[in-house]
DOMAR-270763 format. One record per atom (N, C-alpha, C): z negated, y, x negated; residue in one letter. Coordinates in steps of 0.02 Angstrom, whole numbers. Layout:
N
Z/Y/X/a
...
***
This chain:
151
3469/-4855/-145/x
3397/-4845/-138/x
3380/-4841/-65/x
3317/-4853/-51/x
3292/-4853/18/x
3232/-4807/22/x
3227/-4771/78/x
3168/-4732/93/x
3149/-4743/166/x
3087/-4760/177/x
3060/-4764/245/x
3015/-4703/252/x
3037/-4655/292/x
2998/-4593/298/x
2963/-4590/365/x
2902/-4565/363/x
2862/-4556/422/x
2836/-4485/425/x
2847/-4452/481/x
2819/-4385/492/x
2744/-4395/505/x
2703/-4361/467/x
2630/-4372/471/x
2592/-4307/482/x
2533/-4314/511/x
2488/-4256/514/x
2444/-4257/452/x
2434/-4316/422/x
2403/-4322/356/x
2416/-4392/330/x
2414/-4400/263/x
2424/-4464/231/x
2391/-4463/163/x
2369/-4522/140/x
2338/-4526/74/x
2348/-4594/43/x
2340/-4597/-23/x
2344/-4659/-61/x
2281/-4664/-104/x
2249/-4723/-100/x
2189/-4737/-139/x
2203/-4797/-184/x
2183/-4792/-248/x
2187/-4847/-296/x
2118/-4856/-327/x
2093/-4916/-323/x
2027/-4932/-351/x
1973/-4884/-326/x
1976/-4868/-262/x
1926/-4825/-231/x
1933/-4751/-244/x
1986/-4731/-280/x
1996/-4661/-297/x
2060/-4635/-263/x
2054/-4579/-228/x
2113/-4548/-197/x
2157/-4519/-251/x
2220/-4543/-254/x
2266/-4519/-305/x
2321/-4474/-278/x
2328/-4472/-212/x
2378/-4429/-181/x
2362/-4419/-107/x
2368/-4357/-84/x
2353/-4344/-13/x
2391/-4282/9/x
2413/-4283/72/x
2446/-4225/101/x
2419/-4214/172/x
2430/-4155/196/x
2419/-4141/267/x
2488/-4149/301/x
2506/-4108/348/x
2569/-4115/385/x
2629/-4119/337/x
2672/-4167/350/x
2732/-4174/309/x
2762/-4243/316/x
2786/-4271/260/x
2818/-4336/260/x
2784/-4383/211/x
2768/-4443/233/x
2747/-4497/189/x
2808/-4541/183/x
2830/-4553/121/x
2893/-4588/109/x
2882/-4648/63/x
2899/-4707/89/x
2900/-4767/47/x
2968/-4768/14/x
2970/-4777/-52/x
3032/-4773/-91/x
3044/-4838/-128/x
3105/-4863/-124/x
3123/-4927/-155/x
3190/-4923/-191/x
3191/-4948/-252/x
3253/-4953/-290/x
3279/-5025/-284/x
3344/-5031/-272/x
3376/-5096/-269/x
3416/-5109/-332/x
3432/-5173/-343/x
3473/-5191/-402/x
3537/-5150/-402/x
3554/-5124/-460/x
3615/-5086/-467/x
3607/-5011/-453/x
3549/-4991/-427/x
3539/-4919/-414/x
3534/-4881/-479/x
3556/-4818/-476/x
3554/-4773/-534/x
3525/-4706/-513/x
3523/-4660/-559/x
3499/-4592/-543/x
3544/-4560/-490/x
3607/-4580/-487/x
3653/-4553/-437/x
3628/-4570/-366/x
3608/-4632/-355/x
3581/-4652/-290/x
3515/-4615/-276/x
3474/-4607/-328/x
3411/-4571/-319/x
3424/-4499/-298/x
3471/-4466/-331/x
3488/-4397/-313/x
3514/-4391/-242/x
3557/-4439/-223/x
3585/-4439/-155/x
3530/-4448/-103/x
3486/-4496/-116/x
3431/-4509/-69/x
3384/-4449/-64/x
3366/-4419/-119/x
3322/-4361/-118/x
3352/-4303/-80/x
3416/-4290/-91/x
3450/-4236/-56/x
3448/-4248/20/x
3463/-4309/39/x
3461/-4325/111/x
3391/-4319/139/x
3342/-4344/102/x
3272/-4342/124/x
3248/-4271/133/x
3261/-4228/85/x
3236/-4159/90/x
3271/-4119/145/x
3331/-4139/163/x
3367/-4103/214/x
3364/-4135/283/x
3334/-4194/288/x
3333/-4231/351/x
3290/-4195/402/x
3318/-4183/460/x
3285/-4142/512/x
3242/-4186/558/x
3177/-4187/544/x
3131/-4228/582/x
3073/-4188/612/x
3073/-4123/599/x
3020/-4079/625/x
3048/-4036/681/x
3006/-4023/731/x
3028/-3986/790/x
3036/-3912/777/x
3087/-3883/809/x
3096/-3811/808/x
3058/-3782/867/x
3067/-3718/880/x
3031/-3685/935/x
3050/-3713/1003/x
3109/-3744/1008/x
3131/-3773/1072/x
3110/-3847/1079/x
3074/-3873/1028/x
3050/-3942/1031/x
3101/-3993/1008/x
3157/-3971/979/x
3208/-4017/955/x
3199/-4028/880/x
3216/-4088/857/x
3210/-4104/785/x
3266/-4069/748/x
3253/-4007/728/x
3303/-3967/693/x
3278/-3940/626/x
3217/-3958/606/x
3189/-3930/545/x
3175/-3986/494/x
3189/-3972/432/x
3178/-4020/378/x
3112/-4004/342/x
3094/-4047/296/x
3034/-4036/255/x
3043/-3972/213/x
3105/-3957/195/x
3118/-3894/159/x
3102/-3835/204/x
3120/-3840/268/x
3108/-3785/315/x
3034/-3775/328/x
2996/-3830/334/x
2925/-3825/352/x
2880/-3815/292/x
2905/-3831/232/x
2865/-3828/170/x
2803/-3873/175/x
2808/-3928/213/x
2753/-3975/220/x
2745/-4017/158/x
2694/-4059/159/x
2680/-4103/104/x
2729/-4161/101/x
2739/-4187/41/x
2783/-4244/29/x
2743/-4294/-13/x
2728/-4352/17/x
2692/-4405/-18/x
2741/-4462/-31/x
2757/-4473/-95/x
2805/-4525/-115/x
2768/-4586/-141/x
2782/-4644/-111/x
2746/-4705/-127/x
2796/-4760/-145/x
2791/-4788/-206/x
2837/-4842/-224/x
2823/-4904/-182/x
2877/-4937/-158/x
2869/-4993/-112/x
2927/-5042/-119/x
2923/-5088/-167/x
2978/-5134/-180/x
2993/-5182/-123/x
2944/-5194/-79/x
2955/-5243/-26/x
3007/-5220/25/x
3025/-5156/25/x
3078/-5132/71/x
3144/-5167/57/x
3154/-5191/-4/x
3217/-5223/-22/x
3217/-5298/-6/x
3165/-5323/25/x
3160/-5395/39/x
3218/-5421/79/x
3241/-5480/61/x
3290/-5517/100/x
3251/-5562/147/x
3256/-5549/212/x
3218/-5587/261/x
3263/-5629/306/x
3324/-5642/284/x
3373/-5676/326/x
3358/-5751/335/x
3329/-5782/286/x
3319/-5854/290/x
3245/-5872/281/x
3223/-5923/316/x
3156/-5948/307/x
3102/-5902/331/x
3041/-5916/308/x
2983/-5877/329/x
2948/-5844/270/x
2981/-5843/213/x
2954/-5809/154/x
3008/-5763/128/x
2991/-5698/118/x
3043/-5651/95/x
3063/-5664/23/x
3125/-5648/8/x
3150/-5650/-60/x
3156/-5578/-85/x
3134/-5566/-145/x
3137/-5498/-173/x
3193/-5490/-224/x
3240/-5536/-223/x
3298/-5533/-268/x
3336/-5467/-263/x
3343/-5437/-203/x
3380/-5374/-198/x
3345/-5314/-232/x
3280/-5319/-245/x
3244/-5263/-276/x
3263/-5256/-349/x
3262/-5195/-373/x
3275/-5182/-443/x
3219/-5213/-485/x
3235/-5235/-547/x
3182/-5260/-590/x
3128/-5206/-600/x
3066/-5227/-609/x
3011/-5178/-612/x
3021/-5120/-661/x
3046/-5134/-720/x
3055/-5079/-769/x
3107/-5028/-746/x
3160/-5052/-714/x
3212/-5008/-687/x
3185/-4970/-626/x
3150/-5006/-583/x
3122/-4975/-523/x
3073/-4920/-541/x
3031/-4932/-590/x
2982/-4881/-611/x
3018/-4820/-639/x
3068/-4831/-680/x
3107/-4776/-708/x
3139/-4734/-652/x
3169/-4768/-603/x
3202/-4732/-548/x
3151/-4696/-503/x
3093/-4728/-491/x
3041/-4695/-451/x
3016/-4633/-487/x
3003/-4639/-552/x
2979/-4581/-591/x
3031/-4525/-591/x
3095/-4543/-597/x
3149/-4494/-595/x
3150/-4460/-526/x
3145/-4500/-473/x
3146/-4475/-405/x
3089/-4424/-395/x
3030/-4441/-418/x
2972/-4397/-412/x
2983/-4333/-452/x
3008/-4339/-513/x
3020/-4280/-555/x
3070/-4233/-522/x
3124/-4261/-494/x
3174/-4220/-460/x
3144/-4188/-398/x
3104/-4225/-361/x
3072/-4198/-301/x
3027/-4139/-320/x
2991/-4144/-375/x
2946/-4090/-397/x
2984/-4027/-414/x
3047/-4034/-437/x
3086/-3974/-453/x
3116/-3942/-391/x
3118/-3980/-334/x
3151/-3955/-274/x
3104/-3942/-216/x
3041/-3962/-222/x
2993/-3954/-167/x
2925/-3936/-196/x
2891/-3890/-163/x
2828/-3863/-191/x
2770/-3912/-189/x
2765/-3953/-138/x
2705/-3995/-130/x
2725/-4069/-131/x
2718/-4101/-189/x
2735/-4171/-197/x
2674/-4208/-224/x
2655/-4262/-190/x
2602/-4307/-212/x
2633/-4376/-217/x
2599/-4422/-253/x
2628/-4489/-261/x
2576/-4544/-258/x
2602/-4604/-247/x
2564/-4664/-258/x
2571/-4684/-330/x
2550/-4745/-347/x
2553/-4768/-416/x
2594/-4832/-421/x
2646/-4830/-460/x
2691/-4887/-466/x
2651/-4948/-492/x
2660/-5005/-459/x
2630/-5068/-481/x
2557/-5077/-463/x
2526/-5027/-433/x
2455/-5032/-416/x
2446/-5063/-347/x
2386/-5088/-336/x
2366/-5111/-269/x
2342/-5049/-233/x
2385/-5020/-192/x
2371/-4957/-159/x
2348/-4969/-87/x
2303/-4926/-66/x
2282/-4924/4/x
2311/-4859/32/x
2359/-4866/77/x
2394/-4808/104/x
2370/-4797/176/x
2348/-4736/189/x
2325/-4718/257/x
2367/-4660/281/x
2381/-4661/346/x
2420/-4606/374/x
2410/-4602/449/x
2423/-4544/475/x
2428/-4535/547/x
2499/-4513/561/x
2538/-4559/590/x
2608/-4546/605/x
2610/-4497/663/x
2646/-4442/655/x
2650/-4389/704/x
2711/-4401/748/x
2701/-4425/808/x
2757/-4435/855/x
2750/-4497/897/x
2757/-4556/872/x
2774/-4574/803/x
2847/-4559/787/x
2858/-4538/725/x
2925/-4525/701/x
2933/-4562/635/x
2980/-4610/633/x
2993/-4650/574/x
3068/-4661/567/x
3095/-4650/507/x
3166/-4660/494/x
3177/-4699/430/x
3230/-4739/430/x
3251/-4778/373/x
3312/-4743/343/x
3308/-4722/280/x
3365/-4691/246/x
3385/-4738/190/x
3450/-4742/179/x
3475/-4789/129/x
3537/-4759/96/x
3543/-4770/31/x
3605/-4752/-4/x
3639/-4817/-22/x
3703/-4816/-20/x
3742/-4874/-39/x
3775/-4861/-106/x
3773/-4912/-148/x
3806/-4905/-213/x
3881/-4902/-202/x
3914/-4859/-239/x
3986/-4852/-234/x
4021/-4908/-273/x
4071/-4937/-244/x
4109/-4989/-278/x
4148/-4957/-336/x
4154/-4993/-390/x
4191/-4968/-447/x
4265/-4964/-430/x
4299/-4910/-452/x
4371/-4902/-436/x
4414/-4953/-472/x
***
């Protein structure tokens, strides 16, 4: 699975003119499931995401996680993160999980996040979303889990 996280001062998602998710200071995270991903990869990615130190401590160093700050977490499904851009001028989405699997994994990821973090908002899987944010820093990181090879 892939997560593109951005430290934000605020972020929101609008679908059909209606705000469906919004946070103040925290992380806006684009989440993508790839072919072969399972709940194991989702759990690994969530654990890393919640513990990733991207917020400044009193000395100005990135030593605090979203768990430490108790900031908002806005999770947005984003299958295009899995695009293969190696050849040509049009991306291939073959590496992305099929929609039904991707939706199941995104829903699982959100459910697990809600059990581990107090403030979780989301985008809407499959919708035409308008995502707005103010990146704080700017601070942006790419997190990825790799599927384990079968023994």
